[in-house]
C-alpha positions, 0 to 999 in steps of 0.5 A: 273826636268822641272817646270810646268811654265817657265817665264811669268815674275815670279810666283809672278804675277801668285800668284796674278792672272797674269800680270796687264793690260797695262796702257795708253802709253805716248800720245805725247810730254809733259812737266813735272817738273820731268821725271822718267825713269823706273817704278820699285821700284826705280822710284816709291819710288822716285815719291812717296817721291817727290810728298809727299814732293811737291804735286804741282810737275808735275812728269811723269813716262815712262816705257817700259813694265809695272810697276814692269816688271823687278826685282822689280816683280821678286826678292826673296822677301828679305826686308833685309836692308843688306849691302853686298857691300865693306865697305872698298871701300866706306871708302876710299872716305869718312870715317868709320863713314860715312859708318856706317851711310850708313849701319844704313840708309840701316837697317832703310829701313825695318821699313820705307817700312813696315810703308809706306805699312801700311799707304798706305794699301798695302798688300804685305805679309810682315812678319818680320823675321830673315835672316839666313845664313847657312854653310855646310862645314868647309870653309863656316863655316869660312866665316860665322864666318868671316862675323858675325865678320865683322858686329860686327866690323862695329858696327852692334848692337849686339842684331840684331846678333846671331851665331848658332851652328849646333844643334841650326841651324838645329832646325831652319831649317833642312838643311842637313850637316849644321855646323853652321849659323849666324843670322841677325834679324829684316828683313822682307819677302815680296811678290814682285809683291804685293809690286810693284803693291801696290806702283804703285797704291799709286803713281797714287793716288798721281797724278803721271801718269805712262805711259807704253809700252813707250820705252826710246830711248835717255836721254839728258839734259832737254829731254827724247826721247821715242817711243811715244813722247818726255818728256821735263823736267828740272830734269830727273831720270834714274831708269832703274837698270838691264836694264840700258845697253839697253839705248843708251850711257849707254851700259857699265855703269852697267852690267845686271847680271842674277838671277833665282828662282824656286818655288815648289808646296805647301808642305804638313804639314807633309813635313814642320814638317820635315823641320822646318822653322817655323820662315819663315826665309829668307835663304841663304848659304855661298857658293860662288855661294850663294843661297837665299830662302824664305818660301812663305805665302801659304807654298812654297819654293822659291829658287834663285841663279845664272844660266847663270850669263850674256848674251853676249852683256848685252842682257836680257831675254825674259819675265823672261824665263830661261834655263833648265840648270838653273832650274836643278842647282837650283833644285840641290841646293834645294835638296842638302840643303833639301833632304826632297824636292827630290819628290816635284814638281817645279811649276814655274821658271823664271829669271831677271837682277840686275845691277852691277857697275864695283866696285860692290858697289851701287850708287845714285846721281844727276848732277846739271849741266845736271839735271839728277839723277840716283840710282841703281846697287844694286847688288841684294839688291834692295828691301830695297836699292831702298827705300833709293834711293827714299828718297835720290833722293827726297832730291837731286832733291829738292836741300836739304842738308840732312843726306841722301845726305851726305851718301858715295854712293851719286855721286859715280862714277866708271869706265865703264865695258870693251868692249865685249868680255872681259866683257862676259869672265870676269864674266863667268870665275869668276863664273866658278872659283866660282863653282870649289871653291865650289866643292873643299870646299864641297869635304873637303878643310878646308879653302876658295879656292884660286880660289875664291879669284882670281875670286874676283880679276879678276873682282873687286868683 
């Protein structure tokens, strides 16, 4: 099935009347106390918290396109406070308690984001909901139970969790062949473009200029060279997430992994009566090539997942346009989970990139010698994690020793990705193995396929 619109950055912008007009570009060479590269969630939250802490700071933001052009305006709208990275990897370089502290800090981002939107008058369609992960075969059910039990082992408050049997899960959302599901409570659904545009406006009100259509050509100690001039600053923050590989010298630091979303037309009430979904839960499944979905404010379904996972040479898309094969895959996921939607039109499809470090674990940090800080590599959890990044980078830039600066993701470094064609082969092989594993499990394999475990070892996932 073809989508009515493909690309145009994302449906979220169509929902608010189109992409915003460009702000002015950098007017030439300038000086600042802090230069932030990238005006997505990470950069904007960092600017917001820095300016709130020290109003006299001269902060300049430079952005290649417009604020919110990247994943911040294209994601699935899960404000989850989730922690899907390897706790064991973080624990190896810190402690179990430190990882639990980090997990708790991530969960706290949900309340923090909502508090800021209320204080700043940002209408982002935020709705407090549950996160439900469904299982539709025996192997998925086994993994769902294992993830639920892992959360308990890592001291997730039991009142925030629930495990549902098939009947209970179906009462929530009428997923075909559902066997069970686990629930994480106290998360939220957002409209991503509304959130990032509201945050950009809040940052501007604080006196931070956002220079758009200003491409960064180089980042070095004390200097950011752009296509419009040079910003000299004692402190620099690289907040470029999935676009990091496009900056000279950072080509192999974080892999730009592709994710795509389709959005349906507005569903009639009689169809919602069949589907349920009355709690507006953010929905995922326990497949290896997992999906993520939300019921939108106006009664659409946004269904996301992996299409073509990675473009050779770390290339990125053109304003969100995705391949028809990806649209077909996501439509198949939608109608497989919810056969009630088989006759529903797709109104929009798009894609974007998210940053992936070599060990698949997010990081933030600041090098005092060079004065350069960074945050990202969120592996798909950026809506909430970027808020914690902003507060952490505030403390690091200002030289404060706080609970946030002592969390185990701070100043974490890992090896770079392999050169081409090795990283293209590795990522595509991983996802091909995942797809085969999912098919085998759907066809009756009652345990997790060994192919999936091999795929994880292959790429360090």
